[in-house]
C-alpha atoms as a printed R data frame, in Angstrom:
    type eleno elety resid chain resno       x       y       z
1   ATOM     1    CA   MET     A     1  78.500  82.473 120.671
2   ATOM     2    CA   ASP     A     2  76.342  82.317 117.545
3   ATOM     3    CA   ARG     A     3  76.533  85.610 115.662
4   ATOM     4    CA   THR     A     4  72.808  85.467 114.928
5   ATOM     5    CA   THR     A     5  72.063  85.859 118.662
6   ATOM     6    CA   GLU     A     6  74.481  88.745 119.266
7   ATOM     7    CA   PRO     A     7  73.090  92.258 119.630
8   ATOM     8    CA   ALA     A     8  72.944  94.125 116.344
9   ATOM     9    CA   LEU     A     9  74.190  97.652 115.928
10  ATOM    10    CA   LEU     A    10  71.533 100.204 116.759
11  ATOM    11    CA   PRO     A    11  69.724 102.113 113.977
12  ATOM    12    CA   PRO     A    12  70.582 103.404 111.458
13  ATOM    13    CA   TRP     A    13  73.445 100.887 111.312
14  ATOM    14    CA   ASN     A    14  71.593  97.756 112.450
15  ATOM    15    CA   ASP     A    15  70.964  96.244 109.015
16  ATOM    16    CA   VAL     A    16  74.067  97.483 107.171
17  ATOM    17    CA   THR     A    17  76.554  95.319 105.253
18  ATOM    18    CA   LEU     A    18  79.549  96.330 103.130
19  ATOM    19    CA   PRO     A    19  77.746  95.784  99.787
20  ATOM    20    CA   ALA     A    20  74.729  97.674 101.140
21  ATOM    21    CA   LEU     A    21  76.940 100.666 101.941
22  ATOM    22    CA   LEU     A    22  78.384 100.597  98.418
23  ATOM    23    CA   ALA     A    23  74.858 100.380  96.963
24  ATOM    24    CA   ARG     A    24  73.817 103.352  99.091
25  ATOM    25    CA   GLN     A    25  76.781 105.367  97.817
26  ATOM    26    CA   ALA     A    26  75.919 104.453  94.220
27  ATOM    27    CA   ALA     A    27  72.330 105.564  94.742
28  ATOM    28    CA   GLU     A    28  73.193 108.852  96.470
29  ATOM    29    CA   ASP     A    29  76.198 109.956  94.417
30  ATOM    30    CA   PRO     A    30  76.557 107.687  91.378
31  ATOM    31    CA   GLU     A    31  78.822 109.838  89.188
32  ATOM    32    CA   THR     A    32  81.543 110.841  91.637
33  ATOM    33    CA   VAL     A    33  84.754 108.822  91.296
34  ATOM    34    CA   PHE     A    34  84.801 106.615  94.395
35  ATOM    35    CA   TRP     A    35  87.765 104.237  93.925
36  ATOM    36    CA   THR     A    36  90.956 105.564  92.330
37  ATOM    37    CA   ASP     A    37  94.078 103.551  91.544
38  ATOM    38    CA   CYS     A    38  97.626 104.746  92.081
39  ATOM    39    CA   PRO     A    39  98.767 106.821  89.074
40  ATOM    40    CA   GLN     A    40 101.845 104.581  88.744
41  ATOM    41    CA   ARG     A    41  99.865 101.351  88.710
42  ATOM    42    CA   GLU     A    42 100.858 100.432  85.172
43  ATOM    43    CA   ALA     A    43 104.573 100.618  86.053
44  ATOM    44    CA   TRP     A    44 104.323  98.124  88.911
45  ATOM    45    CA   ASN     A    45 101.272  96.089  87.965
46  ATOM    46    CA   GLY     A    46 101.036  96.254  84.178
47  ATOM    47    CA   VAL     A    47  97.484  97.642  84.209
48  ATOM    48    CA   GLU     A    48  96.400 101.208  83.508
49  ATOM    49    CA   PRO     A    49  95.048 102.974  86.606
50  ATOM    50    CA   ARG     A    50  91.336 102.507  87.060
51  ATOM    51    CA   HIS     A    51  88.996 105.277  88.224
52  ATOM    52    CA   LEU     A    52  85.567 103.955  89.175
53  ATOM    53    CA   THR     A    53  82.532 106.057  89.995
54  ATOM    54    CA   ALA     A    54  80.324 104.711  92.753
55  ATOM    55    CA   ALA     A    55  77.893 103.381  90.153
56  ATOM    56    CA   ASN     A    56  80.731 101.700  88.227
57  ATOM    57    CA   ALA     A    57  82.187 100.265  91.433
58  ATOM    58    CA   LEU     A    58  78.857  98.680  92.345
59  ATOM    59    CA   ALA     A    59  78.303  97.327  88.820
60  ATOM    60    CA   CYS     A    60  81.828  95.858  88.674
61  ATOM    61    CA   THR     A    61  81.407  94.313  92.125
62  ATOM    62    CA   ARG     A    62  78.153  92.631  91.129
63  ATOM    63    CA   PHE     A    63  79.678  91.425  87.870
64  ATOM    64    CA   LEU     A    64  82.684  89.977  89.705
65  ATOM    65    CA   ALA     A    65  80.313  88.145  92.058
66  ATOM    66    CA   ALA     A    66  78.648  86.608  89.003
67  ATOM    67    CA   GLN     A    67  82.074  85.672  87.606
68  ATOM    68    CA   LEU     A    68  82.944  83.927  90.861
69  ATOM    69    CA   SER     A    69  79.736  81.912  90.755
70  ATOM    70    CA   THR     A    70  80.429  81.008  87.120
71  ATOM    71    CA   LEU     A    71  83.920  79.808  88.087
72  ATOM    72    CA   GLY     A    72  82.375  77.454  90.626
73  ATOM    73    CA   VAL     A    73  82.561  79.416  93.859
74  ATOM    74    CA   GLN     A    74  79.812  78.130  96.127
75  ATOM    75    CA   ARG     A    75  78.142  79.499  99.215
76  ATOM    76    CA   GLY     A    76  80.375  79.095 102.241
77  ATOM    77    CA   ASP     A    77  83.587  78.722 100.197
78  ATOM    78    CA   HIS     A    78  86.717  80.564 101.295
79  ATOM    79    CA   VAL     A    79  88.410  82.663  98.602
80  ATOM    80    CA   LEU     A    80  92.037  83.709  99.094
81  ATOM    81    CA   LEU     A    81  92.754  87.293  97.997
82  ATOM    82    CA   LEU     A    82  96.382  87.950  97.021
83  ATOM    83    CA   LEU     A    83  96.171  91.559  95.912
84  ATOM    84    CA   ALA     A    84  97.875  94.891  96.441
85  ATOM    85    CA   ASN     A    85  96.397  98.341  97.049
86  ATOM    86    CA   LEU     A    86  94.198  98.130  93.938
87  ATOM    87    CA   VAL     A    87  90.568  99.009  93.305
88  ATOM    88    CA   GLU     A    88  89.987  95.291  92.743
89  ATOM    89    CA   PHE     A    89  90.674  94.580  96.408
90  ATOM    90    CA   PRO     A    90  87.532  96.164  97.953
91  ATOM    91    CA   MET     A    91  85.658  94.953  94.894
92  ATOM    92    CA   ALA     A    92  86.744  91.365  95.603
93  ATOM    93    CA   VAL     A    93  85.871  91.574  99.313
94  ATOM    94    CA   MET     A    94  82.324  92.663  98.541
95  ATOM    95    CA   ALA     A    95  81.933  90.395  95.509
96  ATOM    96    CA   CYS     A    96  82.695  87.406  97.739
97  ATOM    97    CA   ALA     A    97  79.854  88.478 100.030
98  ATOM    98    CA   LEU     A    98  77.464  88.761  97.075
99  ATOM    99    CA   ALA     A    99  78.510  85.284  95.923
100 ATOM   100    CA   GLY     A   100  77.977  83.876  99.418
101 ATOM   101    CA   ALA     A   101  81.702  83.242  99.886
102 ATOM   102    CA   VAL     A   102  84.167  84.369 102.562
103 ATOM   103    CA   PRO     A   103  87.338  86.289 101.600
104 ATOM   104    CA   LEU     A   104  90.622  85.338 103.260
105 ATOM   105    CA   VAL     A   105  93.100  88.222 103.021
106 ATOM   106    CA   LEU     A   106  96.840  87.743 103.363
107 ATOM   107    CA   PRO     A   107  99.755  90.054 102.522
108 ATOM   108    CA   ALA     A   108 101.030  89.471  98.992
109 ATOM   109    CA   ASP     A   109 104.616  89.256 100.202
110 ATOM   110    CA   GLU     A   110 103.965  86.237 102.454
111 ATOM   111    CA   LYS     A   111 106.008  83.134 101.745
112 ATOM   112    CA   VAL     A   112 104.433  80.407  99.640
113 ATOM   113    CA   GLU     A   113 104.502  77.956 102.554
114 ATOM   114    CA   THR     A   114 102.647  80.407 104.784
115 ATOM   115    CA   LEU     A   115 100.028  80.948 102.104
116 ATOM   116    CA   ARG     A   116  99.735  77.201 101.599
117 ATOM   117    CA   ALA     A   117  99.242  76.571 105.321
118 ATOM   118    CA   ALA     A   118  96.538  79.235 105.546
119 ATOM   119    CA   ALA     A   119  94.762  77.950 102.431
120 ATOM   120    CA   GLU     A   120  94.805  74.389 103.764
121 ATOM   121    CA   LYS     A   121  93.525  75.435 107.184
122 ATOM   122    CA   LEU     A   122  90.421  77.041 105.689
123 ATOM   123    CA   ALA     A   123  90.028  74.694 102.707
124 ATOM   124    CA   VAL     A   124  90.297  77.561 100.232
125 ATOM   125    CA   THR     A   125  88.658  76.753  96.889
126 ATOM   126    CA   THR     A   126  89.632  79.807  94.820
127 ATOM   127    CA   ILE     A   127  92.428  82.378  94.634
128 ATOM   128    CA   LEU     A   128  92.024  85.884  93.230
129 ATOM   129    CA   THR     A   129  95.277  87.593  92.309
130 ATOM   130    CA   THR     A   130  97.138  89.519  89.611
131 ATOM   131    CA   ALA     A   131 100.273  88.904  87.541
132 ATOM   132    CA   ARG     A   132 102.755  90.969  89.517
133 ATOM   133    CA   ILE     A   133 103.144  93.552  92.229
134 ATOM   134    CA   GLY     A   134 106.396  95.347  91.577
135 ATOM   135    CA   ASP     A   135 109.065  92.645  91.570
136 ATOM   136    CA   ILE     A   136 106.777  90.090  93.256
137 ATOM   137    CA   ALA     A   137 105.484  87.539  90.737
138 ATOM   138    CA   ILE     A   138 102.304  87.104  92.723
139 ATOM   139    CA   GLY     A   139 100.509  85.176  89.956
140 ATOM   140    CA   ASP     A   140 103.206  82.504  89.979
141 ATOM   141    CA   LYS     A   141 103.088  82.416  93.758
142 ATOM   142    CA   ALA     A   142  99.324  81.816  93.657
143 ATOM   143    CA   ARG     A   143  99.801  79.031  91.152
144 ATOM   144    CA   GLN     A   144 102.376  77.356  93.432
145 ATOM   145    CA   VAL     A   145  99.919  77.495  96.327
146 ATOM   146    CA   ALA     A   146  97.170  75.975  94.180
147 ATOM   147    CA   ALA     A   147  99.485  73.105  93.172
148 ATOM   148    CA   LYS     A   148  99.938  72.183  96.843
149 ATOM   149    CA   VAL     A   149  96.380  72.582  98.180
150 ATOM   150    CA   LEU     A   150  93.931  69.917  97.052
151 ATOM   151    CA   THR     A   151  90.792  71.962  97.743
152 ATOM   152    CA   ILE     A   152  91.726  74.780  95.332
153 ATOM   153    CA   ARG     A   153  89.748  74.446  92.121
154 ATOM   154    CA   CYS     A   154  90.525  77.746  90.401
155 ATOM   155    CA   VAL     A   155  93.055  80.583  90.315
156 ATOM   156    CA   ALA     A   156  91.760  83.733  88.613
157 ATOM   157    CA   GLY     A   157  93.535  87.005  87.976
158 ATOM   158    CA   PHE     A   158  92.906  90.660  87.249
159 ATOM   159    CA   GLY     A   159  94.915  92.327  84.524
160 ATOM   160    CA   PHE     A   160  97.056  90.847  81.776
161 ATOM   161    CA   ASP     A   161 100.158  88.717  81.192
162 ATOM   162    CA   LEU     A   162  98.852  86.170  83.667
163 ATOM   163    CA   PRO     A   163 100.751  82.883  84.114
164 ATOM   164    CA   ASP     A   164  99.478  79.750  82.392
165 ATOM   165    CA   GLY     A   165  96.662  78.172  84.351
166 ATOM   166    CA   VAL     A   166  95.404  81.463  85.818
167 ATOM   167    CA   VAL     A   167  91.956  82.349  84.473
168 ATOM   168    CA   SER     A   168  91.702  85.939  83.283
169 ATOM   169    CA   LEU     A   169  88.858  87.998  84.726
170 ATOM   170    CA   GLU     A   170  89.197  90.574  81.945
171 ATOM   171    CA   GLY     A   171  87.053  90.787  78.827
172 ATOM   172    CA   TRP     A   172  84.038  88.814  80.035
173 ATOM   173    CA   SER     A   173  80.607  89.637  78.656
174 ATOM   174    CA   ASP     A   174  77.133  88.996  80.027
175 ATOM   175    CA   GLU     A   175  76.929  85.938  77.772
176 ATOM   176    CA   ASP     A   176  79.866  84.390  79.647
177 ATOM   177    CA   ILE     A   177  78.037  84.523  82.977
178 ATOM   178    CA   MET     A   178  75.996  81.602  84.248
179 ATOM   179    CA   PRO     A   179  72.715  82.549  85.962
180 ATOM   180    CA   ALA     A   180  73.046  82.434  89.743
181 ATOM   181    CA   GLU     A   181  70.685  83.228  92.571
182 ATOM   182    CA   PRO     A   182  71.805  86.509  94.133
183 ATOM   183    CA   VAL     A   183  72.966  86.462  97.742
184 ATOM   184    CA   GLU     A   184  71.985  89.165 100.204
185 ATOM   185    CA   PRO     A   185  74.480  88.934 103.062
186 ATOM   186    CA   ALA     A   186  73.309  89.642 106.600
187 ATOM   187    CA   PRO     A   187  75.173  91.889 109.062
188 ATOM   188    CA   ALA     A   188  76.069  88.802 111.120
189 ATOM   189    CA   ASP     A   189  77.685  86.999 108.174
190 ATOM   190    CA   ILE     A   190  81.463  86.781 108.111
191 ATOM   191    CA   ALA     A   191  82.802  89.499 105.805
192 ATOM   192    CA   LEU     A   192  86.561  89.113 106.215
193 ATOM   193    CA   VAL     A   193  89.085  86.586 107.494
194 ATOM   194    CA   THR     A   194  92.696  87.448 108.269
195 ATOM   195    CA   MET     A   195  95.428  85.340 109.867
196 ATOM   196    CA   MET     A   196  97.556  85.744 112.977
197 ATOM   197    CA   ARG     A   197 100.180  83.648 114.691
198 ATOM   198    CA   THR     A   198  99.582  82.115 118.107
199 ATOM   199    CA   GLU     A   199 102.403  80.048 119.592
200 ATOM   200    CA   GLY     A   200 103.880  79.706 116.121
201 ATOM   201    CA   LEU     A   201 100.641  78.487 114.540
202 ATOM   202    CA   LEU     A   202  98.509  80.289 111.974
203 ATOM   203    CA   VAL     A   203  95.071  81.030 113.379
204 ATOM   204    CA   PRO     A   204  92.171  82.643 111.467
205 ATOM   205    CA   ALA     A   205  90.483  85.775 112.812
206 ATOM   206    CA   ARG     A   206  86.949  86.296 111.498
207 ATOM   207    CA   ARG     A   207  84.910  89.489 111.418
208 ATOM   208    CA   SER     A   208  81.293  90.027 110.437
209 ATOM   209    CA   HIS     A   209  79.942  92.886 108.358
210 ATOM   210    CA   ALA     A   210  78.583  94.460 111.555
211 ATOM   211    CA   GLN     A   211  81.989  94.282 113.233
212 ATOM   212    CA   LEU     A   212  83.784  95.861 110.267
213 ATOM   213    CA   VAL     A   213  81.191  98.631 110.070
214 ATOM   214    CA   ALA     A   214  81.576  99.246 113.814
215 ATOM   215    CA   GLU     A   215  85.378  99.369 113.480
216 ATOM   216    CA   ALA     A   216  85.116 101.868 110.627
217 ATOM   217    CA   LEU     A   217  82.732 104.013 112.658
218 ATOM   218    CA   ALA     A   218  85.210 103.930 115.542
219 ATOM   219    CA   VAL     A   219  87.894 105.296 113.209
220 ATOM   220    CA   GLN     A   220  85.492 107.977 111.992
221 ATOM   221    CA   ALA     A   221  84.622 108.943 115.575
222 ATOM   222    CA   GLY     A   222  88.356 109.219 116.290
223 ATOM   223    CA   LEU     A   223  88.537 112.064 113.772
224 ATOM   224    CA   GLY     A   224  86.782 114.206 116.357
225 ATOM   225    CA   GLY     A   225  84.321 115.711 113.929
226 ATOM   226    CA   ALA     A   226  87.009 116.650 111.400
227 ATOM   227    CA   ASP     A   227  85.687 116.251 107.858
228 ATOM   228    CA   PHE     A   228  87.651 115.253 104.796
229 ATOM   229    CA   GLY     A   229  87.103 115.052 101.072
230 ATOM   230    CA   THR     A   230  89.267 112.142  99.913
231 ATOM   231    CA   LEU     A   231  90.873 109.357 101.885
232 ATOM   232    CA   VAL     A   232  94.364 108.547 100.587
233 ATOM   233    CA   SER     A   233  95.582 105.107 101.679
234 ATOM   234    CA   LEU     A   234  99.212 103.993 101.620
235 ATOM   235    CA   LEU     A   235  98.518 100.625 103.241
236 ATOM   236    CA   HIS     A   236  98.343  97.361 101.336
237 ATOM   237    CA   PRO     A   237  95.839  94.613 102.250
238 ATOM   238    CA   GLY     A   238  96.721  92.175 104.997
239 ATOM   239    CA   SER     A   239  95.053  93.361 108.191
240 ATOM   240    CA   ALA     A   240  91.420  93.835 109.143
241 ATOM   241    CA   SER     A   241  92.481  97.058 110.871
242 ATOM   242    CA   THR     A   242  93.801  98.597 107.662
243 ATOM   243    CA   PHE     A   243  90.569  97.613 105.899
244 ATOM   244    CA   ALA     A   244  88.569  99.427 108.597
245 ATOM   245    CA   GLY     A   245  90.749 102.518 108.260
246 ATOM   246    CA   SER     A   246  90.609 102.638 104.479
247 ATOM   247    CA   HIS     A   247  87.678 101.091 102.632
248 ATOM   248    CA   GLY     A   248  85.525 100.729 105.745
249 ATOM   249    CA   LEU     A   249  85.959 104.403 106.649
250 ATOM   250    CA   SER     A   250  85.362 105.403 103.038
251 ATOM   251    CA   LEU     A   251  82.054 103.523 102.974
252 ATOM   252    CA   VAL     A   252  80.628 104.726 106.300
253 ATOM   253    CA   ALA     A   253  81.709 108.331 105.650
254 ATOM   254    CA   GLY     A   254  80.623 108.307 102.001
255 ATOM   255    CA   ARG     A   255  83.986 109.644 100.876
256 ATOM   256    CA   PRO     A   256  86.131 108.463  97.940
257 ATOM   257    CA   VAL     A   257  89.376 106.603  98.476
258 ATOM   258    CA   SER     A   258  92.553 107.129  96.466
259 ATOM   259    CA   LEU     A   259  95.105 104.317  96.599
260 ATOM   260    CA   VAL     A   260  98.885 104.586  96.619
261 ATOM   261    CA   GLY     A   261 100.937 101.638  95.397
262 ATOM   262    CA   PRO     A   262 104.614 101.124  96.255
263 ATOM   263    CA   TYR     A   263 105.229 104.362  98.102
264 ATOM   264    CA   THR     A   264 107.375 107.151  96.773
265 ATOM   265    CA   ARG     A   265 107.252 110.749  97.926
266 ATOM   266    CA   GLU     A   266 106.658 111.924  94.348
267 ATOM   267    CA   THR     A   267 103.708 109.547  93.916
268 ATOM   268    CA   LEU     A   268 102.056 110.760  97.078
269 ATOM   269    CA   ARG     A   269 102.627 114.407  96.171
270 ATOM   270    CA   SER     A   270 100.910 113.717  92.850
271 ATOM   271    CA   GLN     A   271  97.957 112.121  94.652
272 ATOM   272    CA   LEU     A   272  97.640 115.017  97.070
273 ATOM   273    CA   SER     A   273  97.686 117.595  94.280
274 ATOM   274    CA   HIS     A   274  94.464 116.101  92.888
275 ATOM   275    CA   ALA     A   275  92.740 115.193  96.161
276 ATOM   276    CA   ASP     A   276  90.014 117.258  97.766
277 ATOM   277    CA   ALA     A   277  90.764 117.928 101.468
278 ATOM   278    CA   PRO     A   278  92.844 114.748 101.760
279 ATOM   279    CA   LEU     A   279  93.067 112.553 104.837
280 ATOM   280    CA   LEU     A   280  96.047 110.176 104.718
281 ATOM   281    CA   LEU     A   281  96.140 106.671 106.188
282 ATOM   282    CA   VAL     A   282  99.834 106.001 106.734
283 ATOM   283    CA   PRO     A   283 102.029 103.533 108.645
284 ATOM   284    CA   GLY     A   284 103.178 104.722 112.054
285 ATOM   285    CA   HIS     A   285 106.816 104.816 110.988
286 ATOM   286    CA   PHE     A   286 105.803 107.603 108.583
287 ATOM   287    CA   PHE     A   287 106.041 109.808 111.662
288 ATOM   288    CA   THR     A   288 108.898 108.222 113.566
289 ATOM   289    CA   ARG     A   289 111.125 108.298 110.475
290 ATOM   290    CA   GLY     A   290 110.263 111.913 109.744
291 ATOM   291    CA   GLU     A   291 108.540 111.280 106.413
292 ATOM   292    CA   ALA     A   292 105.396 113.132 107.469
293 ATOM   293    CA   SER     A   293 107.344 116.369 107.780
294 ATOM   294    CA   ALA     A   294 107.924 116.320 104.027
295 ATOM   295    CA   PHE     A   295 104.230 117.080 103.548
296 ATOM   296    CA   SER     A   296 103.914 119.899 106.059
297 ATOM   297    CA   GLY     A   297 103.089 123.414 105.008
298 ATOM   298    CA   PRO     A   298 100.120 125.758 104.604
299 ATOM   299    CA   ALA     A   299  97.926 122.937 103.276
300 ATOM   300    CA   GLU     A   300  99.374 120.044 105.252
301 ATOM   301    CA   PRO     A   301  97.079 117.011 105.108
302 ATOM   302    CA   SER     A   302  95.578 115.372 108.167
303 ATOM   303    CA   MET     A   303  96.777 111.845 108.844
304 ATOM   304    CA   ILE     A   304  95.705 108.605 110.492
305 ATOM   305    CA   ALA     A   305  98.631 106.594 111.852
306 ATOM   306    CA   PHE     A   306  98.468 102.792 111.703
307 ATOM   307    CA   SER     A   307 100.616 100.563 113.901
308 ATOM   308    CA   ARG     A   308 100.568  97.087 115.357
309 ATOM   309    CA   ARG     A   309 100.717  96.567 119.086
310 ATOM   310    CA   GLY     A   310 104.340  95.935 119.917
311 ATOM   311    CA   ASP     A   311 105.681  98.260 117.226
312 ATOM   312    CA   THR     A   312 107.813 101.076 118.598
313 ATOM   313    CA   GLU     A   313 105.643 103.702 116.958
314 ATOM   314    CA   ALA     A   314 102.453 102.245 118.468
315 ATOM   315    CA   LEU     A   315 103.286 103.968 121.752
316 ATOM   316    CA   ALA     A   316 105.130 107.005 120.412
317 ATOM   317    CA   PRO     A   317 103.622 110.510 120.647
318 ATOM   318    CA   LEU     A   318 102.261 111.766 117.334
319 ATOM   319    CA   PRO     A   319 102.669 115.258 115.875
320 ATOM   320    CA   GLY     A   320  99.864 117.663 115.086
321 ATOM   321    CA   GLN     A   321  99.264 116.284 111.604
322 ATOM   322    CA   ALA     A   322  97.914 113.043 113.079
323 ATOM   323    CA   VAL     A   323  94.241 113.346 114.005
324 ATOM   324    CA   THR     A   324  93.815 109.770 115.195
325 ATOM   325    CA   ARG     A   325  95.621 106.453 115.325
326 ATOM   326    CA   ILE     A   326  94.726 102.828 114.660
327 ATOM   327    CA   VAL     A   327  96.438 100.091 116.615
328 ATOM   328    CA   ALA     A   328  95.995  96.486 115.487
329 ATOM   329    CA   VAL     A   329  96.119  94.002 118.348
330 ATOM   330    CA   ASP     A   330  97.408  91.048 116.335
331 ATOM   331    CA   GLU     A   331  94.248  90.441 114.324
332 ATOM   332    CA   ARG     A   332  92.157  90.160 117.493
333 ATOM   333    CA   ALA     A   333  90.951  93.751 117.741
334 ATOM   334    CA   THR     A   334  91.183  97.172 116.142
335 ATOM   335    CA   LEU     A   335  91.779 100.091 118.486
336 ATOM   336    CA   ALA     A   336  90.834 103.507 117.109
337 ATOM   337    CA   LEU     A   337  92.312 106.022 119.524
338 ATOM   338    CA   PRO     A   338  92.898 109.765 119.725
339 ATOM   339    CA   ALA     A   339  96.328 110.801 118.513
340 ATOM   340    CA   ASP     A   340  97.256 111.988 122.008
341 ATOM   341    CA   ALA     A   341  95.949 108.855 123.761
342 ATOM   342    CA   GLN     A   342  98.159 107.088 126.263
343 ATOM   343    CA   VAL     A   343  98.032 103.798 124.385
344 ATOM   344    CA   ALA     A   344  99.714 101.710 127.090
345 ATOM   345    CA   ASP     A   345  97.231 102.916 129.715
346 ATOM   346    CA   MET     A   346  94.250 102.214 127.462
347 ATOM   347    CA   LEU     A   347  95.518  98.736 126.632
348 ATOM   348    CA   ALA     A   348  95.848  98.030 130.329
349 ATOM   349    CA   SER     A   349  92.440  99.442 131.268
350 ATOM   350    CA   GLY     A   350  90.558  96.192 130.670
351 ATOM   351    CA   GLN     A   351  87.591  97.757 128.859
352 ATOM   352    CA   LEU     A   352  87.126 100.183 125.986
353 ATOM   353    CA   ALA     A   353  83.844 101.860 125.084
354 ATOM   354    CA   HIS     A   354  82.975 102.421 121.448
355 ATOM   355    CA   PRO     A   355  83.766 106.073 120.616
356 ATOM   356    CA   HIS     A   356  80.659 106.391 118.435
357 ATOM   357    CA   LYS     A   357  77.994 107.065 121.056
358 ATOM   358    CA   GLY     A   358  74.705 105.296 120.518
359 ATOM   359    CA   LEU     A   359  76.056 102.610 118.205
360 ATOM   360    CA   LEU     A   360  75.782  99.741 120.696
361 ATOM   361    CA   SER     A   361  73.146  99.085 123.309
362 ATOM   362    CA   ALA     A   362  74.028 100.228 126.811
363 ATOM   363    CA   ASN     A   363  74.757  96.707 128.079
364 ATOM   364    CA   THR     A   364  76.924  95.684 125.114
365 ATOM   365    CA   LEU     A   365  80.673  95.643 125.659
366 ATOM   366    CA   TRP     A   366  82.716  96.958 122.732
367 ATOM   367    CA   LEU     A   367  86.160  95.628 123.679
368 ATOM   368    CA   GLY     A   368  87.620  94.206 126.846
369 ATOM   369    CA   THR     A   369  90.346  91.887 128.024
370 ATOM   370    CA   THR     A   370  90.405  89.018 130.469
371 ATOM   371    CA   GLU     A   371  93.114  88.329 133.033
372 ATOM   372    CA   SER     A   372  94.560  85.777 130.622
373 ATOM   373    CA   GLY     A   373  94.863  88.423 127.907
374 ATOM   374    CA   ASP     A   374  91.999  87.213 125.697
375 ATOM   375    CA   TRP     A   375  89.877  89.842 123.967
376 ATOM   376    CA   LEU     A   376  86.106  89.826 124.224
377 ATOM   377    CA   GLY     A   377  83.180  92.034 123.330
378 ATOM   378    CA   PHE     A   378  81.304  92.846 120.148
379 ATOM   379    CA   GLY     A   379  84.446  94.220 118.495
380 ATOM   380    CA   ALA     A   380  86.654  91.212 119.195
381 ATOM   381    CA   ALA     A   381  87.420  88.970 116.232
382 ATOM   382    CA   ARG     A   382  86.292  85.346 116.402
383 ATOM   383    CA   ILE     A   383  89.511  83.377 116.673
384 ATOM   384    CA   GLY     A   384  89.903  79.840 115.322
385 ATOM   385    CA   GLU     A   385  88.435  77.696 112.583
386 ATOM   386    CA   PRO     A   386  84.697  77.958 111.895
387 ATOM   387    CA   ALA     A   387  82.498  75.052 112.876
388 ATOM   388    CA   ALA     A   388  81.439  72.697 110.114
389 ATOM   389    CA   GLY     A   389  78.850  74.249 107.827
390 ATOM   390    CA   THR     A   390  79.183  77.772 109.246
391 ATOM   391    CA   ALA     A   391  81.761  79.375 107.009
392 ATOM   392    CA   SER     A   392  79.537  82.352 106.391
393 ATOM   393    CA   GLN     A   393  78.686  82.895 110.042
394 ATOM   394    CA   ALA     A   394  80.831  82.887 113.152
395 ATOM   395    CA   ALA     A   395  80.524  79.825 115.303
């Protein structure tokens, strides 16, 4: 089905894209810090932590989009993002949209051959990365991928001490930017591509801006009206579901996000001591391994638990600290469910309504399954390679 013919979200969400949400935040609350790096970023990434107000975040995103165009990124190109839980990650996702490109997100700890196969499948032209993530020399890994994929024209990196051949994105001025016609993405345009395995093969899963906004609103609805001041995310990029529960939720709720790098209890305690009414996005094993209990007390934070279908913790009961849960069905669908939901029963029900009432028209299915196990509905990712010439829209 052509995305342009699918029903849009109902007002006030019908014409919203990720960059539009960031622009709205910058207009409404420009001076509040909106994206905050992990305090220990310099130790594991070599870059001082960055704290961007909403206005700064928007300006940096637009500047990065101009950098991408200057580096030769063209409309419809796929850009591979090999990044950790850094402020540059949401910036890169939205900058790709403003440059007319499509971001492909893969976990930074994937093997080089897996990254190569994914890059070849989608004819990636550009990689955005950094020098290192802890003991992972991710910049070198990106360079190895580029050496094996003929379509890749450029590898660019945030930060310093980048390997030879990786273009630095630091220190550019306006004079370094080539004029480019600005791109205004549409809600139906593809905003994010992730990868899943089907019968041993890598298969792309594509989501539009409207789908990501709807997924984020589902997570927000799962909070049951509970408000929060700062979202604290422990999850690194790699899944569309974690994007919906972190940066997507931050954008639709208009709340800042604070990022945690390689997790340590001390790091998280430091984050929580500076966060206003924190809401934590944590992996499901945070509960099953008892880590959540370390943060209980008079001011215990609320938590969102993330799991993948098939993980043990995906079906486990959650304690009172968890206000909702996110279950990723491969990369096919994002389920935002109450913490006390009987996940197995809901997965077997065949149809799920969107928890945000009035978001979809009455005759629009949010998520459902067929007898063969395929997922369908507005919230289901588009699985498979895009048709020729439609990289920016689902085929």
